[in-house]
C-alpha positions as CSV (number, residue, x, y, z in Angstrom):
1,X,23.8,28.7,14.7
2,X,23.2,30.9,17.7
3,X,20.4,33.4,17.7
4,X,20.8,35.9,20.6
5,X,18.1,37.7,22.6
6,X,17.8,40.5,20.0
7,X,15.7,38.0,18.2
8,X,12.9,38.8,20.7
9,X,12.8,42.5,19.9
10,X,11.2,42.0,16.4
11,X,7.6,41.1,15.6
12,X,6.3,37.6,15.9
13,X,5.7,37.4,12.2
14,X,9.3,38.3,11.3
15,X,10.7,35.9,13.9
16,X,8.6,33.0,12.5
17,X,9.8,33.9,9.0
18,X,13.4,33.8,10.0
19,X,13.0,30.5,11.9
20,X,11.2,28.9,8.9
21,X,14.0,30.0,6.6
22,X,16.7,28.6,9.0
23,X,14.7,25.3,9.2
24,X,14.6,25.0,5.4
25,X,18.4,25.5,5.4
26,X,18.6,22.5,7.9
27,X,20.6,24.6,10.4
28,X,21.0,23.5,14.0
29,X,19.8,26.3,16.1
30,X,20.5,27.6,19.6
31,X,18.0,30.3,20.3
32,X,18.3,32.8,23.2
33,X,15.0,34.5,23.8
34,X,12.9,36.1,26.6
35,X,9.9,34.2,27.9
36,X,7.4,36.4,26.1
37,X,8.7,35.0,22.8
38,X,8.6,31.3,23.9
39,X,5.3,30.8,22.0
40,X,7.1,31.7,18.7
41,X,9.9,29.2,19.0
42,X,7.8,26.3,20.3
43,X,7.1,24.8,16.9
44,X,10.7,24.8,15.9
45,X,12.5,23.3,18.9
46,X,12.7,20.0,20.7
47,X,14.3,21.1,24.0
48,X,14.3,24.3,26.0
49,X,16.6,25.5,28.8
50,X,15.6,28.0,31.4
51,X,17.8,30.2,33.5
52,X,16.1,30.7,36.9
53,X,17.3,33.7,38.9
54,X,14.3,34.7,40.9
55,X,16.2,35.6,44.1
56,X,19.1,37.4,42.5
57,X,21.6,34.7,43.4
58,X,23.5,32.4,41.1
59,X,21.6,31.3,38.0
60,X,20.6,27.7,37.5
61,X,20.1,26.2,34.0
62,X,17.2,23.7,33.7
63,X,16.9,21.7,30.6
64,X,13.7,19.9,29.5
65,X,11.7,18.8,26.5
66,X,9.2,21.2,25.0
67,X,6.4,18.8,26.2
68,X,7.8,19.1,29.8
69,X,7.8,22.8,29.4
70,X,4.2,22.9,28.3
71,X,3.2,20.7,31.3
72,X,5.1,23.0,33.7
73,X,3.4,26.0,32.2
74,X,0.0,24.6,32.9
75,X,-2.2,27.5,34.3
76,X,-4.0,27.2,37.6
77,X,-7.5,26.9,36.0
78,X,-6.4,23.6,34.4
79,X,-5.7,21.9,37.7
80,X,-8.2,19.2,38.6
81,X,-10.3,20.7,41.5
82,X,-12.5,18.9,43.9
83,X,-15.5,20.1,41.8
84,X,-13.9,18.7,38.7
85,X,-13.3,15.3,40.4
86,X,-16.9,15.2,41.6
87,X,-18.1,16.1,38.1
88,X,-16.2,13.1,36.7
89,X,-17.9,10.8,39.2
90,X,-21.3,12.3,38.6
91,X,-20.8,11.6,34.9
92,X,-20.2,7.9,35.8
93,X,-23.4,8.0,37.9
94,X,-25.4,9.6,35.2
95,X,-24.4,7.0,32.7
96,X,-25.6,4.2,35.0
97,X,-22.1,2.8,35.2
98,X,-21.7,3.1,39.0
99,X,-25.0,1.3,39.6
100,X,-24.1,-1.4,37.2
101,X,-20.9,-2.0,39.1
102,X,-22.9,-2.8,42.2
103,X,-24.6,-5.7,40.4
104,X,-21.9,-6.8,38.0
105,X,-18.4,-5.6,39.0
106,X,-16.2,-5.2,35.9
107,X,-12.8,-5.1,37.7
108,X,-12.6,-1.3,37.3
109,X,-12.2,-0.8,41.0
110,X,-10.0,0.1,42.8
111,X,-10.3,3.0,40.3
112,X,-7.6,5.6,39.8
113,X,-8.6,9.0,38.6
114,X,-5.5,11.1,37.6
115,X,-5.3,14.7,38.7
116,X,-3.8,17.6,36.8
117,X,-1.7,19.3,39.4
118,X,0.5,22.4,39.8
119,X,4.0,22.2,38.3
120,X,7.2,23.4,39.9
121,X,6.9,26.6,37.8
122,X,3.3,27.1,39.1
123,X,4.6,26.7,42.7
124,X,7.1,29.5,41.9
125,X,4.5,31.7,40.5
126,X,1.8,31.3,43.1
127,X,2.7,29.0,46.0
128,X,-0.4,30.0,48.0
129,X,-2.9,29.1,45.2
130,X,-1.2,25.7,44.7
131,X,-1.3,25.1,48.5
132,X,-5.0,25.9,48.7
133,X,-5.7,23.6,45.8
134,X,-3.9,20.7,47.5
135,X,-5.5,21.5,50.9
136,X,-9.0,21.2,49.5
137,X,-8.3,17.8,48.1
138,X,-6.6,16.5,51.2
139,X,-9.5,17.7,53.3
140,X,-12.1,15.9,51.1
141,X,-10.2,12.6,51.3
142,X,-12.3,9.8,52.8
143,X,-14.4,8.4,50.0
144,X,-11.1,8.3,48.1
145,X,-7.5,8.2,49.0
146,X,-4.9,10.4,47.4
147,X,-1.8,9.3,45.6
148,X,0.9,12.0,45.8
149,X,3.9,13.1,43.7
150,X,6.9,15.2,44.6
151,X,7.0,18.6,42.9
152,X,9.5,21.5,43.1
153,X,12.6,19.8,44.7
154,X,15.1,21.9,42.7
155,X,13.1,25.2,42.8
156,X,11.0,25.9,45.9
157,X,11.8,22.7,47.7
158,X,10.1,19.3,47.8
159,X,6.3,19.4,48.0
160,X,4.0,16.3,48.0
161,X,1.0,17.2,45.8
162,X,-2.1,15.1,44.9
163,X,-1.5,13.2,41.7
164,X,-4.5,10.9,41.6
165,X,-7.7,10.1,43.5
166,X,-8.2,6.4,44.3
167,X,-11.7,4.9,44.9
168,X,-11.5,1.5,46.5
169,X,-15.0,0.4,45.4
170,X,-17.9,1.7,43.4
171,X,-19.8,2.3,46.6
172,X,-17.1,4.8,47.7
173,X,-17.5,6.8,44.5
174,X,-21.2,6.7,44.8
175,X,-20.9,8.1,48.4
176,X,-18.6,10.8,47.1
177,X,-21.4,12.1,44.9
178,X,-24.0,11.8,47.6
179,X,-26.0,9.0,46.0
180,X,-25.6,6.2,48.6
181,X,-29.3,6.2,49.6
182,X,-30.3,6.0,45.9
183,X,-27.9,3.2,45.3
184,X,-29.3,1.2,48.2
185,X,-32.8,1.6,46.8
186,X,-31.6,0.5,43.4
187,X,-30.1,-2.7,44.8
188,X,-33.4,-3.4,46.5
189,X,-35.4,-2.8,43.4
190,X,-33.0,-4.8,41.2
191,X,-33.5,-7.8,43.6
192,X,-37.3,-7.4,43.5
193,X,-37.3,-7.2,39.7
194,X,-35.1,-10.3,39.3
195,X,-37.3,-12.1,41.8
196,X,-40.3,-11.4,39.5
197,X,-38.4,-13.0,36.6
198,X,-34.7,-13.5,36.1
199,X,-35.0,-12.2,32.5
200,X,-35.6,-8.7,33.9
201,X,-32.0,-8.6,35.1
202,X,-30.9,-7.7,31.5
203,X,-33.3,-4.7,31.6
204,X,-32.1,-3.6,35.1
205,X,-28.5,-3.6,33.9
206,X,-29.3,-1.5,30.7
207,X,-31.7,0.9,32.5
208,X,-30.5,1.3,36.1
209,X,-31.5,5.0,36.3
210,X,-34.9,4.3,34.8
211,X,-35.5,1.6,37.4
212,X,-34.5,4.1,40.1
213,X,-36.8,6.7,38.6
214,X,-39.8,4.3,38.4
215,X,-39.4,2.9,41.9
216,X,-42.2,0.6,42.9
217,X,-44.0,1.2,39.6
218,X,-41.3,-0.8,37.9
219,X,-42.6,-3.9,39.7
220,X,-46.1,-3.2,38.4
221,X,-44.8,-2.7,34.9
222,X,-43.0,-6.1,35.3
223,X,-46.3,-7.7,36.2
224,X,-48.0,-6.3,33.1
225,X,-45.2,-7.7,30.9
226,X,-45.6,-11.1,32.5
227,X,-49.3,-10.9,32.0
228,X,-48.7,-10.2,28.3
229,X,-46.4,-13.1,28.1
230,X,-49.1,-15.4,29.5
231,X,-51.9,-13.8,27.5
232,X,-50.6,-13.1,23.9
233,X,-53.1,-11.3,21.7
234,X,-55.7,-10.8,24.5
235,X,-58.3,-9.1,22.1
236,X,-59.5,-6.8,24.8
237,X,-59.2,-3.0,25.4
238,X,-56.5,-1.9,27.8
239,X,-59.3,-0.6,30.0
240,X,-60.3,-4.2,30.6
241,X,-57.1,-5.3,32.3
242,X,-57.7,-6.5,35.8
243,X,-54.3,-6.1,37.4
244,X,-53.8,-4.4,40.7
245,X,-52.6,-0.8,40.2
246,X,-52.9,-1.0,36.5
247,X,-55.3,1.4,34.7
248,X,-55.4,3.1,31.2
249,X,-53.3,6.1,32.3
250,X,-50.7,3.8,33.9
251,X,-50.3,1.9,30.6
252,X,-50.1,5.2,28.6
253,X,-47.4,6.5,30.9
254,X,-45.3,3.3,30.8
255,X,-45.8,1.9,27.3
256,X,-42.1,2.0,26.4
257,X,-41.0,0.2,29.6
258,X,-43.7,-2.4,29.2
259,X,-42.4,-3.0,25.6
260,X,-38.8,-3.3,26.9
261,X,-39.6,-5.7,29.7
262,X,-41.7,-7.8,27.2
263,X,-38.6,-7.9,24.9
264,X,-36.4,-8.9,27.9
265,X,-38.8,-11.8,28.5
266,X,-38.2,-12.8,24.9
267,X,-34.5,-12.3,25.3
268,X,-34.5,-9.5,22.7
269,X,-31.4,-7.2,23.0
270,X,-32.3,-3.7,24.2
271,X,-31.0,-0.5,22.6
272,X,-28.6,1.8,24.3
273,X,-29.8,3.9,27.2
274,X,-30.4,7.5,26.0
275,X,-28.7,10.5,27.8
276,X,-30.2,11.5,31.2
277,X,-33.3,13.7,30.7
278,X,-33.9,12.5,27.2
279,X,-37.1,10.6,26.7
280,X,-37.0,7.2,25.0
281,X,-38.6,7.5,21.6
282,X,-42.2,6.4,21.2
283,X,-42.4,7.2,17.5
284,X,-40.6,5.3,14.7
285,X,-37.7,7.1,13.2
286,X,-38.4,6.1,9.6
287,X,-39.9,8.9,7.6
288,X,-42.8,6.8,6.3
289,X,-43.6,5.0,9.6
290,X,-46.4,7.2,10.8
291,X,-48.4,6.8,7.6
292,X,-47.2,3.3,6.7
293,X,-48.9,1.1,9.2
294,X,-52.7,0.7,9.1
295,X,-53.2,-0.5,12.6
296,X,-50.4,1.5,14.3
297,X,-50.6,5.2,13.5
298,X,-50.3,6.7,17.0
299,X,-48.2,5.6,20.0
300,X,-51.3,4.2,21.7
301,X,-52.4,2.4,18.5
302,X,-48.9,1.0,17.9
303,X,-48.8,-0.3,21.4
304,X,-52.2,-2.0,21.0
305,X,-51.1,-3.5,17.7
306,X,-47.9,-4.9,19.2
307,X,-49.6,-6.7,22.0
308,X,-52.9,-7.6,20.5
309,X,-55.2,-5.2,22.4
310,X,-58.3,-3.7,20.8
311,X,-58.0,0.0,20.1
312,X,-60.7,2.7,19.3
313,X,-61.0,3.3,15.6
314,X,-59.1,6.3,14.1
315,X,-61.4,9.2,13.2
316,X,-61.4,11.6,10.3
317,X,-63.0,15.1,10.6
318,X,-63.9,16.7,7.3
319,X,-66.0,19.7,6.1
320,X,-67.7,20.4,2.8
321,X,-66.8,23.9,1.5
322,X,-69.3,23.5,-1.3
323,X,-72.9,24.2,-0.2
324,X,-74.2,22.2,-3.1
325,X,-72.2,19.1,-2.1
326,X,-74.6,16.5,-0.4
327,X,-73.1,14.8,2.7
328,X,-75.6,13.9,5.4
329,X,-78.7,16.1,5.2
330,X,-77.7,19.6,6.0
331,X,-74.6,18.5,7.9
332,X,-71.4,19.9,6.4
333,X,-68.9,19.2,9.3
334,X,-68.7,15.4,9.9
335,X,-66.5,13.0,11.8
336,X,-66.3,9.3,10.7
337,X,-64.0,6.4,11.1
338,X,-60.9,6.2,8.9
339,X,-62.3,3.0,7.5
340,X,-65.6,4.7,6.6
341,X,-63.7,7.7,5.1
342,X,-61.8,5.4,2.9
343,X,-65.0,4.1,1.3
344,X,-66.5,7.6,0.5
345,X,-67.3,8.5,-3.1
346,X,-67.9,12.2,-3.2
347,X,-68.2,14.5,-6.2
348,X,-65.2,16.7,-5.2
349,X,-62.3,17.9,-7.3
350,X,-60.1,19.3,-4.5
351,X,-59.3,18.1,-1.0
352,X,-57.5,20.6,1.3
353,X,-55.8,19.2,4.4
354,X,-54.9,21.6,7.2
355,X,-53.5,20.9,10.6
356,X,-55.0,24.0,12.3
357,X,-58.5,23.7,13.7
358,X,-59.4,27.4,13.4
359,X,-58.3,27.5,9.8
360,X,-60.3,24.4,9.1
361,X,-63.4,26.0,10.6
362,X,-62.9,29.4,9.0
363,X,-62.2,28.3,5.4
364,X,-64.7,30.0,3.0
365,X,-67.0,28.3,0.5
366,X,-65.1,26.9,-2.4
367,X,-66.9,24.9,-5.1
368,X,-66.1,21.2,-5.3
369,X,-63.8,21.4,-2.3
370,X,-63.6,19.3,0.9
371,X,-61.5,20.3,3.9
372,X,-59.9,17.7,6.1
373,X,-58.6,18.4,9.6
374,X,-55.5,16.6,11.1
375,X,-53.7,18.1,14.0
376,X,-49.9,17.6,13.8
377,X,-49.1,14.2,12.4
378,X,-52.8,13.3,12.3
379,X,-53.2,12.7,8.6
380,X,-52.4,9.0,8.8
381,X,-56.1,8.3,8.4
382,X,-55.8,9.4,4.7
383,X,-53.6,6.4,3.9
384,X,-56.4,4.1,2.7
385,X,-58.6,6.7,1.1
386,X,-57.9,5.5,-2.5
387,X,-60.5,7.9,-3.9
388,X,-58.2,10.8,-3.0
389,X,-55.9,9.7,-5.9
390,X,-58.6,11.1,-8.3
391,X,-58.6,14.5,-6.6
392,X,-56.3,17.5,-6.3
393,X,-54.9,17.2,-2.8
394,X,-53.6,20.4,-1.2
395,X,-51.7,20.5,2.1
396,X,-51.5,23.6,4.2
397,X,-49.2,23.1,7.2
398,X,-47.0,25.1,9.5
399,X,-44.0,26.6,7.8
400,X,-41.4,24.8,9.8
401,X,-39.3,21.6,9.6
402,X,-42.1,19.4,10.9
403,X,-44.6,20.9,8.5
404,X,-42.3,19.7,5.7
405,X,-41.9,16.3,7.3
406,X,-45.7,15.9,7.4
407,X,-45.8,16.9,3.7
408,X,-43.1,14.3,2.9
409,X,-45.1,11.6,4.7
410,X,-48.3,12.5,2.9
411,X,-46.6,12.1,-0.4
412,X,-45.5,8.6,0.6
413,X,-49.1,7.7,0.3
414,X,-50.4,10.3,-2.2
415,X,-47.5,11.5,-4.3
416,X,-49.6,14.2,-6.0
417,X,-50.1,16.3,-2.9
418,X,-49.3,20.0,-3.5
419,X,-48.2,22.3,-0.7
420,X,-49.8,25.8,-0.3
421,X,-48.5,28.7,1.6
422,X,-45.3,26.8,2.5
423,X,-42.8,28.8,0.4
424,X,-39.9,31.2,1.2
425,X,-41.9,34.3,0.0
426,X,-44.7,33.6,2.5
427,X,-42.1,33.0,5.3
428,X,-40.3,36.3,4.6
429,X,-43.5,38.3,4.3
430,X,-44.4,37.4,7.9
431,X,-41.1,37.9,9.6
432,X,-42.8,39.9,12.4
433,X,-44.7,36.9,13.6
434,X,-42.0,34.2,13.4
435,X,-41.8,31.9,16.3
436,X,-39.3,29.3,17.5
437,X,-39.6,25.6,16.7
438,X,-38.9,23.6,20.0
439,X,-37.3,20.5,18.4
440,X,-36.6,20.9,14.7
441,X,-36.7,17.7,12.5
442,X,-33.4,16.5,11.1
443,X,-34.9,13.7,9.0
444,X,-33.8,13.2,5.4
445,X,-36.9,14.1,3.3
446,X,-36.9,12.7,-0.2
447,X,-40.3,13.6,-1.5
448,X,-40.1,17.4,-1.5
449,X,-39.8,19.5,-4.6
450,X,-36.5,21.3,-5.2
451,X,-37.9,24.6,-3.7
452,X,-39.4,22.9,-0.7
453,X,-36.2,20.9,-0.1
454,X,-34.1,24.1,-0.2
455,X,-36.4,25.8,2.3
456,X,-36.5,22.8,4.6
457,X,-32.7,22.7,4.6
458,X,-32.4,26.4,5.1
459,X,-34.7,26.2,8.2
460,X,-32.7,23.3,9.5
461,X,-29.5,25.2,9.0
462,X,-30.9,28.3,10.8
463,X,-30.3,30.4,7.7
464,X,-33.1,32.7,8.8
465,X,-32.4,32.5,12.5
466,X,-32.5,29.9,15.2
467,X,-35.2,27.3,14.8
468,X,-37.5,29.7,12.9
469,X,-41.1,28.7,12.3
470,X,-44.2,30.4,10.9
471,X,-47.4,28.9,12.3
472,X,-50.2,28.8,9.7
473,X,-52.7,30.6,11.9
474,X,-50.4,33.7,11.9
475,X,-50.4,34.1,8.1
476,X,-52.5,37.1,7.0
477,X,-55.9,35.8,6.2
478,X,-56.4,37.9,3.0
479,X,-53.1,36.6,1.7
480,X,-54.0,33.0,2.6
481,X,-57.4,33.2,0.9
482,X,-55.9,34.7,-2.3
483,X,-53.3,31.8,-2.5
484,X,-55.8,29.1,-1.7
485,X,-58.1,30.4,-4.4
486,X,-55.2,29.9,-6.8
487,X,-54.4,26.5,-5.3
488,X,-50.7,27.3,-4.7
């Protein structure tokens, strides 16, 4: 069946309807249509033919598959530019792959990177643009060579255009992105690390960019890891280490790398390198982890526990809101060790935990009530206070995803904890003071009530706006006091 060019005068919708009808009738079609209708017939044809008569001379019929047509119709902005090629190489650098190739070649080089290039149709449309594209790549050749392909023989005449960039070695691609000096420094550092201990080579290969970022500090970290290997469970404070260049702040800043090098010495496999710019986690991912380990509740404490260092005891600050409650003489605001707090026996019926210091200090007198302060995830000290199970425990946190995560963790230890001022009504009543949560939690929380869970999920899904949060200190004080008096 032949469909002539009148087909192109109707709407796209009517044309598609007709083609679908003919397709169901299993008719073999020959369709004549102007170019502006080619997008309509594409789904229904296997081959296309073009009559080229750009110069007004005899027409030429070119037959090609629909895929060939699509490739020839590629717009100029899809051609692989020099910037695109450099971006591909930078991606390989940022993944550490190029540096790894310097130490352990994988056979990837010589490496061929295909280039999307102008088609014959594109040469016809804009020969100057295609020529400028090719000239830029030819001028940049040096770190790479160019493989070319013939294009346009039957239309504008034969043209040799770049078809692929060929990098002979990893060093050439490194030079292309301007990182030769960094690469030389990496090779030097890698040799120094391996000289300290051959086991460090595993870490160097997994963390090439981290090694480069650390520089000479990596060698000091390596010496710390070796010292830990020779002195398991040292039973001293980190401050007491007598290694050149090693002090408490150095340990704090390099805990994760010390851990990884210590694992390398034990031949423990390392996790994948995170994306560039993303910090390695120093907090367990498990929802209960922050409250679940007695001796490892903060990053510093976990590090000390892993390697057998002594660590200052965790402290609990609490305040009596009942003037009649005897604590220590007239003192009503006390700080004790978590161990001492766990042994208390106080005649209180309610314990209110808040993570904001000003709220903690400003809370009014309430009979039989004790306030506990724990900034952020600082409530792990409540884990062993078994006497809290006999009290009503209220938690007042920020109305954001991390506030709910802290609540969930508190309930891992004390399931009867009740949240206050952490509901949708409170959130919506303070729309004018909403802030933005920098890094919302995506953890699966299993200990929230149905209402709390719905609000947590709504915040995570940005139902109220992007990363909405309501900090507890921005809640109207009169409203807060009214709700606290009710205990909800």
